[in-house]
N, CA and C of each residue as an Amber inpcrd file, in Angstrom:
protein
   327
   0.8330000  -1.1670000   0.0000000   0.0000000   0.0000000   0.0000000
   0.8940000   1.2520000   0.0000000   0.4640000   2.2400000  -0.7240000
   1.2240000   3.4780000  -0.8450000   1.0020000   4.3630000   0.3780000
   2.1020000   4.9550000   0.8760000   1.9920000   5.8270000   2.0420000
   1.4170000   7.1770000   1.6390000   0.6060000   7.7100000   2.5210000
   0.0150000   9.0300000   2.3170000   0.7830000  10.0450000   3.1590000
   0.7850000  11.2770000   2.6800000   1.3840000  12.3480000   3.4630000
   0.4140000  12.7510000   4.5650000   0.9590000  12.9890000   5.7440000
   0.1060000  13.4230000   6.8540000  -0.5890000  14.7340000   6.4970000
  -1.8720000  14.8390000   6.8110000  -2.5720000  16.0930000   6.5100000
  -1.9490000  17.2570000   7.2830000  -1.7480000  18.3580000   6.5860000
  -1.2380000  19.5990000   7.1620000   0.2050000  19.5190000   7.6600000
   0.9730000  18.5160000   7.2640000   2.3460000  18.4180000   7.7640000
   3.1990000  19.5860000   7.2830000   3.0440000  19.9800000   6.0320000
   3.7970000  21.1200000   5.5130000   3.2930000  22.4180000   6.1280000
   1.9920000  22.5250000   6.3260000   1.4100000  23.7220000   6.9250000
   1.9000000  23.9050000   8.3620000   2.0500000  22.8220000   9.0980000
   2.5620000  22.8870000  10.4690000   3.9850000  23.4230000  10.4650000
   4.7840000  22.9530000   9.5280000   6.1640000  23.4280000   9.4200000
   6.1990000  24.9140000   9.0680000   5.3870000  25.3350000   8.1260000
   5.3510000  26.7460000   7.7170000   4.8670000  27.6220000   8.8690000
   3.8350000  27.1890000   9.5840000   3.3400000  27.9730000  10.7150000
   4.3710000  28.0220000  11.8400000   5.1330000  26.9610000  12.0200000
   6.2080000  26.9840000  13.0150000   7.2660000  28.0240000  12.6730000
   7.6240000  28.1050000  11.4070000   8.5990000  29.1110000  10.9620000
   8.0090000  30.5120000  11.1110000   6.7580000  30.6810000  10.7030000
   6.1010000  31.9850000  10.8050000   5.9160000  32.4290000  12.2550000
   5.8100000  31.4880000  13.1740000   5.6720000  31.8710000  14.5840000
   6.9600000  32.5150000  15.0970000   8.1000000  32.0620000  14.6060000
   9.3690000  32.6810000  15.0100000   9.5160000  34.0480000  14.3580000
   9.1890000  34.1440000  13.0800000   9.2710000  35.4250000  12.3840000
   8.2410000  36.4010000  12.9510000   7.0620000  35.9130000  13.2870000
   5.9750000  36.7570000  13.7660000   6.1560000  37.2810000  15.1770000
   7.1480000  36.7790000  15.8980000   7.3500000  37.2810000  17.2560000
   7.8350000  38.7260000  17.2380000   8.3220000  39.2080000  16.1210000
   8.7760000  40.5990000  16.0020000   7.6130000  41.5700000  15.8740000
   6.4210000  41.0980000  15.6390000   5.2360000  41.9540000  15.4950000
   4.5220000  42.0630000  16.8360000   5.2170000  42.5860000  17.8330000
   4.7170000  42.7450000  19.2000000   4.2910000  41.4210000  19.8220000
   4.7060000  40.3100000  19.2550000   4.4260000  39.0050000  19.8170000
   3.0800000  38.4130000  19.4610000   2.1690000  39.2040000  18.9160000
   0.8120000  38.7060000  18.6720000   0.7410000  37.7240000  17.5130000
   1.3430000  38.0680000  16.3870000   1.3000000  37.1480000  15.2380000
   2.0210000  35.8460000  15.5580000   3.1200000  35.9480000  16.2660000
   3.8510000  34.7430000  16.6430000   3.0270000  33.8270000  17.5180000
   2.3020000  34.4060000  18.4630000   1.4380000  33.6020000  19.3230000
   0.3530000  32.9000000  18.5260000  -0.2630000  33.6260000  17.6130000
  -1.3440000  33.0380000  16.8100000  -0.8190000  31.8710000  15.9700000
   0.2760000  32.1010000  15.2400000   0.8240000  31.0330000  14.3930000
   1.2920000  29.8410000  15.2280000   1.8920000  30.1030000  16.3760000
   2.3840000  29.0110000  17.2190000   1.2410000  28.1670000  17.7640000
   0.1980000  28.8090000  18.2190000  -0.9340000  28.0600000  18.7840000
  -1.6130000  27.2210000  17.7060000  -1.8170000  27.8020000  16.5260000
  -2.4350000  27.0390000  15.4350000  -1.5560000  25.8550000  15.0410000
  -0.2380000  26.0820000  14.9560000   0.6800000  24.9970000  14.5900000
   0.6660000  23.8870000  15.6320000   0.6030000  24.2410000  16.9040000
   0.5910000  23.2170000  17.9570000  -0.7050000  22.4110000  17.9490000
  -1.8310000  23.0550000  17.6810000  -3.1090000  22.3310000  17.6100000
  -3.1040000  21.3680000  16.4220000  -2.6490000  21.8620000  15.2750000
  -2.5750000  20.9880000  14.0910000  -1.5820000  19.8490000  14.3000000
  -0.4750000  20.1320000  14.9770000   0.5250000  19.0880000  15.2380000
  -0.0250000  18.0170000  16.1670000  -0.8300000  18.4270000  17.1280000
  -1.4280000  17.4440000  18.0390000  -2.3530000  16.5010000  17.2750000
  -3.1590000  17.0560000  16.3820000  -4.0640000  16.2210000  15.5760000
  -3.2820000  15.2870000  14.6560000  -2.2330000  15.8120000  14.0160000
  -1.4350000  14.9950000  13.0980000  -0.6820000  13.9050000  13.8540000
  -0.1950000  14.2130000  15.0430000   0.5070000  13.2140000  15.8480000
  -0.4380000  12.0990000  16.2710000  -1.6550000  12.4460000  16.6550000
  -2.6430000  11.4290000  17.0370000  -2.9690000  10.5250000  15.8470000
  -3.0870000  11.1100000  14.6770000  -3.3750000  10.3330000  13.4710000
  -2.2060000   9.4090000  13.1280000  -0.9970000   9.9150000  13.2930000
   0.1980000   9.1230000  12.9700000   0.3810000   7.9770000  13.9610000
   0.1270000   8.2090000  15.2340000   0.3330000   7.1470000  16.2240000
  -0.6760000   6.0050000  16.0710000  -1.8320000   6.2820000  15.4830000
  -2.8030000   5.2170000  15.2380000  -2.3060000   4.2350000  14.1870000
  -1.7830000   4.7580000  13.0700000  -1.2900000   3.9200000  11.9700000
  -0.0100000   4.5240000  11.3840000   1.1320000   4.3100000  12.0160000
   2.3650000   4.9280000  11.5120000   2.8140000   4.3770000  10.1550000
   2.4040000   3.1720000   9.8330000   2.8280000   2.5870000   8.5580000
   2.0720000   3.1810000   7.3610000   0.9780000   3.8880000   7.6120000
   0.1880000   4.4630000   6.5190000   0.6430000   5.8600000   6.1040000
   1.3860000   6.5410000   6.9830000   1.6710000   7.9520000   6.7380000
   3.1700000   8.2250000   6.6810000   3.5010000   9.2710000   5.9260000
   4.8630000   9.7980000   5.9050000   4.7780000  11.3050000   6.1280000
   5.9070000  11.9210000   6.4030000   5.9200000  13.3610000   6.6480000
   5.8500000  13.7140000   8.1160000   6.0790000  12.7220000   8.9830000
   6.0230000  13.0040000  10.4210000   7.1900000  13.8760000  10.8640000
   8.2940000  13.8510000  10.1160000   9.4330000  14.7130000  10.4520000
   9.0560000  16.1860000  10.3240000   8.2410000  16.5260000   9.3350000
   7.7640000  17.9070000   9.2080000   6.9240000  18.3020000  10.4100000
   6.1170000  17.3880000  10.8900000   5.2640000  17.6630000  12.0340000
   6.1210000  17.8930000  13.2820000   7.1110000  17.0320000  13.5040000
   7.9740000  17.1830000  14.6740000   8.7710000  18.4850000  14.6180000
   9.3270000  18.7890000  13.4440000  10.1040000  20.0150000  13.2920000
   9.2180000  21.2440000  13.4680000   8.0420000  21.2290000  12.8640000
   7.1050000  22.3430000  13.0030000   6.6650000  22.5430000  14.4470000
   6.4900000  21.4520000  15.1660000   6.0910000  21.5480000  16.5660000
   7.1970000  22.1820000  17.4020000   8.4360000  21.7840000  17.1620000
   9.5690000  22.3670000  17.8860000   9.6920000  23.8550000  17.5740000
   9.5740000  24.2130000  16.3000000   9.6500000  25.6240000  15.9210000
   8.4940000  26.4210000  16.5190000   7.3160000  25.8250000  16.5910000
   6.1620000  26.5080000  17.1740000   6.3680000  26.7420000  18.6670000
   6.9670000  25.7940000  19.3540000   7.2490000  25.9690000  20.7810000
   8.2610000  27.0970000  20.9800000   9.2920000  27.1230000  20.1520000
  10.2830000  28.2020000  20.2360000   9.6170000  29.5430000  19.9310000
   8.8030000  29.5900000  18.8840000   8.0950000  30.8210000  18.5300000
   7.1370000  31.2640000  19.6200000   6.4750000  30.3130000  20.2650000
   5.5580000  30.6290000  21.3520000   6.3010000  31.2640000  22.5230000
   7.4440000  30.7100000  22.8700000   8.2350000  31.2490000  23.9840000
   8.7610000  32.6430000  23.6470000   9.3280000  32.8020000  22.4510000
   9.8540000  34.1120000  22.0590000   8.7460000  35.1610000  21.9990000
   7.6110000  34.7920000  21.4470000   6.4900000  35.7280000  21.3390000
   5.9570000  36.1120000  22.7100000   5.8640000  35.1520000  23.6060000
   5.3710000  35.4480000  24.9500000   6.3320000  36.3800000  25.6840000
   7.6210000  36.1290000  25.5610000   8.6100000  36.9990000  26.2020000
   8.5260000  38.4100000  25.6390000   8.4370000  38.5260000  24.3190000
   8.3780000  39.8430000  23.7060000   7.0710000  40.5610000  24.0560000
   5.9720000  39.8420000  24.0920000   4.6950000  40.4490000  24.4510000
   4.7180000  40.9480000  25.8960000   5.2920000  40.1800000  26.7970000
   5.4280000  40.6110000  28.1870000   6.3000000  41.8600000  28.2680000
   7.3900000  41.8860000  27.4940000   8.2610000  43.0590000  27.4610000
   7.4960000  44.2870000  26.9830000   6.7030000  44.1520000  25.9480000
   5.9270000  45.2830000  25.4160000   4.9020000  45.7550000  26.4420000
   4.2270000  44.8380000  27.0950000   3.2370000  45.2170000  28.1090000
   3.9060000  45.9570000  29.2580000   5.0400000  45.4490000  29.7280000
   5.7480000  46.1130000  30.8240000   6.2350000  47.4930000  30.3840000
   6.7370000  47.6010000  29.1560000   7.2160000  48.8890000  28.6620000
   6.0800000  49.8940000  28.5910000   4.9530000  49.5020000  28.0430000
   3.8180000  50.4220000  27.9590000   3.2710000  50.7580000  29.3380000
   3.3240000  49.8170000  30.2650000   2.8040000  50.0710000  31.6090000
   3.6990000  51.0310000  32.3860000   5.0000000  50.9920000  32.1270000
   5.9140000  51.8360000  32.8950000   6.1270000  53.2100000  32.2640000
   6.3760000  53.2710000  30.9620000   6.6750000  54.5640000  30.3310000
   5.5410000  55.0850000  29.4670000   4.5880000  54.2770000  29.1450000
   3.4640000  54.7100000  28.3250000   3.8230000  54.8320000  26.8570000
   2.8340000  55.2040000  26.0730000   3.0290000  55.3200000  24.6190000
   3.9750000  56.4630000  24.2760000   3.8460000  57.5990000  24.9780000
   4.7200000  58.7410000  24.6930000   6.1780000  58.4100000  25.0160000
   6.4010000  57.7710000  26.1350000   7.7670000  57.3870000  26.5010000
   8.3490000  56.3820000  25.5260000   7.5130000  55.4750000  25.0570000
   7.9680000  54.4830000  24.0820000   8.3640000  55.1540000  22.7670000
   7.5480000  56.1210000  22.3190000   7.8820000  56.8360000  21.0890000
   9.1570000  57.6470000  21.2540000   9.3740000  58.2520000  22.4330000
  10.6010000  58.9950000  22.6770000  11.8100000  58.0730000  22.6540000
  11.6710000  56.8660000  23.2110000  12.7790000  55.9070000  23.1810000
  13.1180000  55.5310000  21.7490000  12.1270000  55.3070000  20.9300000
  12.3510000  54.9530000  19.5300000  13.0290000  56.1020000  18.7930000
  12.5760000  57.3330000  19.0350000  13.1780000  58.4900000  18.3800000
  14.6310000  58.6710000  18.7960000  14.9330000  58.4770000  20.0820000
  16.3070000  58.5920000  20.5550000  17.1880000  57.5190000  19.9310000
  16.6770000  56.3130000  19.8390000  17.4500000  55.2370000  19.2190000
  17.6980000  55.5290000  17.7450000  16.7100000  56.0970000  17.0530000
  16.8710000  56.4440000  15.6350000  17.9190000  57.5490000  15.4800000
  17.8930000  58.5590000  16.3680000  18.8850000  59.6310000  16.3010000
  20.2830000  59.1040000  16.5620000  20.4290000  58.1990000  17.5310000
  21.7410000  57.6110000  17.8190000  22.2470000  56.7870000  16.6490000
  21.3350000  56.0690000  16.0160000  21.7100000  55.2500000  14.8730000
  22.1460000  56.1130000  13.7090000  21.4280000  57.1850000  13.4370000
  21.7700000  58.0760000  12.3310000  23.0490000  58.8500000  12.6210000
  23.2490000  59.2380000  13.8670000  24.4580000  59.9790000  14.2300000
  25.6950000  59.1070000  14.2530000  25.5270000  57.8340000  14.5620000
  26.6640000  56.9230000  14.6470000  27.0850000  56.3670000  13.2910000
  26.2370000  56.4710000  12.2820000  26.5440000  55.8780000  10.9810000
  27.3840000  56.7590000  10.1240000
């Protein structure tokens, strides 16, 4: 019998990668992609453990799950950092910090 590819195995891998990239968007996109990838990975893992001889592509699922966990952690850390920054200095203070960093970057180049 011919092996079938696990459903969503490539999508899990792509969402795992996007969760790491998305952590730079205030952590929100990374969290969304990571959670979706982990839910899909759980379903694919359950399907694979029932009949491992019928499916291939489990390596994509495992890799995507690991990347999603890393993306989830990075996104959560960055989101906590943003919340703490806004809570302590506010939006005006945050904009001033960005402007100062931009001036230092332009002056140093």
